[in-house]
C-alpha positions as CSV (number, residue, x, y, z in Angstrom):
1,M,-103.9,25.2,-68.7
2,F,-101.3,23.9,-66.2
3,I,-99.3,21.7,-68.6
4,N,-97.2,23.3,-71.3
5,N,-96.9,21.6,-74.7
6,A,-93.7,19.8,-75.5
7,Y,-92.4,20.2,-79.0
8,A,-89.8,17.9,-80.6
9,Q,-86.7,19.7,-81.9
10,F,-85.1,18.7,-85.1
11,G,-81.5,17.7,-84.3
12,G,-80.1,17.4,-87.8
13,A,-77.4,14.8,-88.6
14,G,-75.8,14.7,-85.2
15,G,-77.2,11.3,-84.3
16,A,-74.7,9.2,-86.1
17,D,-71.7,11.0,-84.6
18,S,-73.2,10.7,-81.2
19,G,-73.5,6.9,-81.4
20,L,-70.0,6.5,-82.7
21,S,-68.5,8.7,-80.0
22,S,-70.3,6.8,-77.3
23,I,-68.9,3.5,-78.5
24,I,-65.4,4.9,-78.7
25,M,-65.9,6.3,-75.1
26,M,-67.0,2.8,-73.8
27,V,-64.0,1.1,-75.5
28,G,-61.7,3.7,-74.0
29,M,-63.1,3.2,-70.5
30,F,-62.7,-0.6,-70.8
31,A,-59.1,-0.1,-71.9
32,V,-58.4,2.1,-68.9
33,L,-60.0,-0.3,-66.6
34,Y,-58.0,-3.2,-68.1
35,F,-54.6,-1.5,-67.7
36,I,-55.3,0.0,-64.3
37,M,-57.1,-2.9,-62.5
38,I,-57.2,-6.2,-64.3
39,R,-53.7,-6.5,-65.7
40,P,-51.8,-5.8,-62.4
41,Q,-54.1,-8.2,-60.6
42,M,-53.4,-11.0,-63.1
43,K,-49.6,-10.2,-62.8
44,R,-49.9,-10.5,-59.0
45,Q,-51.7,-13.8,-59.2
46,K,-49.0,-15.2,-61.6
47,E,-46.2,-14.2,-59.2
48,L,-48.1,-15.7,-56.2
49,K,-48.6,-19.0,-58.0
50,A,-45.0,-19.2,-59.1
51,M,-43.9,-18.5,-55.5
52,L,-46.2,-21.2,-54.1
53,E,-44.9,-23.8,-56.7
54,S,-41.3,-23.0,-55.9
55,L,-41.7,-23.7,-52.1
56,S,-39.3,-26.2,-50.7
57,K,-38.6,-27.9,-47.4
58,G,-36.5,-25.5,-45.1
59,D,-37.8,-22.2,-46.6
60,E,-38.7,-19.6,-44.1
61,V,-42.1,-18.2,-44.8
62,S,-44.6,-15.6,-43.6
63,T,-48.3,-16.4,-43.6
64,A,-51.2,-14.1,-44.4
65,S,-52.0,-14.0,-40.7
66,G,-48.5,-12.7,-39.8
67,L,-47.0,-16.0,-38.5
68,M,-43.4,-16.7,-39.4
69,G,-41.8,-20.1,-39.5
70,K,-39.8,-22.7,-41.4
71,I,-41.4,-25.3,-43.7
72,T,-40.9,-28.8,-42.5
73,E,-43.3,-30.8,-44.6
74,L,-44.7,-30.0,-48.0
75,N,-47.7,-31.7,-49.9
76,D,-49.8,-30.6,-52.8
77,Q,-52.2,-28.4,-51.0
78,Y,-50.9,-28.3,-47.4
79,V,-47.7,-27.4,-45.6
80,S,-46.4,-27.9,-42.1
81,V,-44.7,-24.8,-40.7
82,E,-42.5,-25.0,-37.6
83,L,-43.2,-21.8,-35.6
84,S,-40.9,-22.6,-32.8
85,T,-39.2,-25.7,-31.3
86,N,-41.9,-28.4,-30.9
87,L,-44.6,-26.3,-32.3
88,T,-45.7,-27.2,-35.9
89,V,-48.8,-26.0,-37.6
90,K,-50.4,-27.5,-40.7
91,M,-52.0,-25.0,-43.1
92,Q,-53.0,-24.6,-46.7
93,K,-50.4,-23.4,-49.2
94,S,-52.6,-20.5,-50.1
95,A,-52.1,-19.1,-46.6
96,I,-48.5,-18.4,-47.3
97,A,-48.0,-14.8,-48.2
98,A,-44.2,-14.5,-48.7
99,V,-40.9,-16.3,-48.7
100,L,-38.4,-14.7,-46.3
101,P,-34.7,-14.4,-47.0
102,K,-32.5,-17.1,-45.3
103,D,-31.8,-16.7,-41.6
104,T,-34.5,-14.0,-41.1
105,L,-36.0,-15.9,-38.1
106,K,-32.7,-16.0,-36.3
107,S,-32.3,-12.3,-36.6
108,I,-35.7,-11.5,-35.1
């Protein structure tokens, strides 16, 4: 009395096309995700790794926290950065965000 009967409808041969189109849609979404998010991030990581490997003593660097200084000592995982005269800080290599052009610290 209160519940209506539900009848199944015959859909025909549309089921196979629907499954194929959903697979194509998922592959397309993955491709878009790869080219917009994953690929640029991998490129950025490669550039950062190359920059960290090419560090040498005397380079002027900027850290992730915003400190700027000159590299005085370089190890496998750690660097010593001279922030000012008689002030040297030891930090991880991964904390270095950028290598600055020569004589940047003098112009600031």
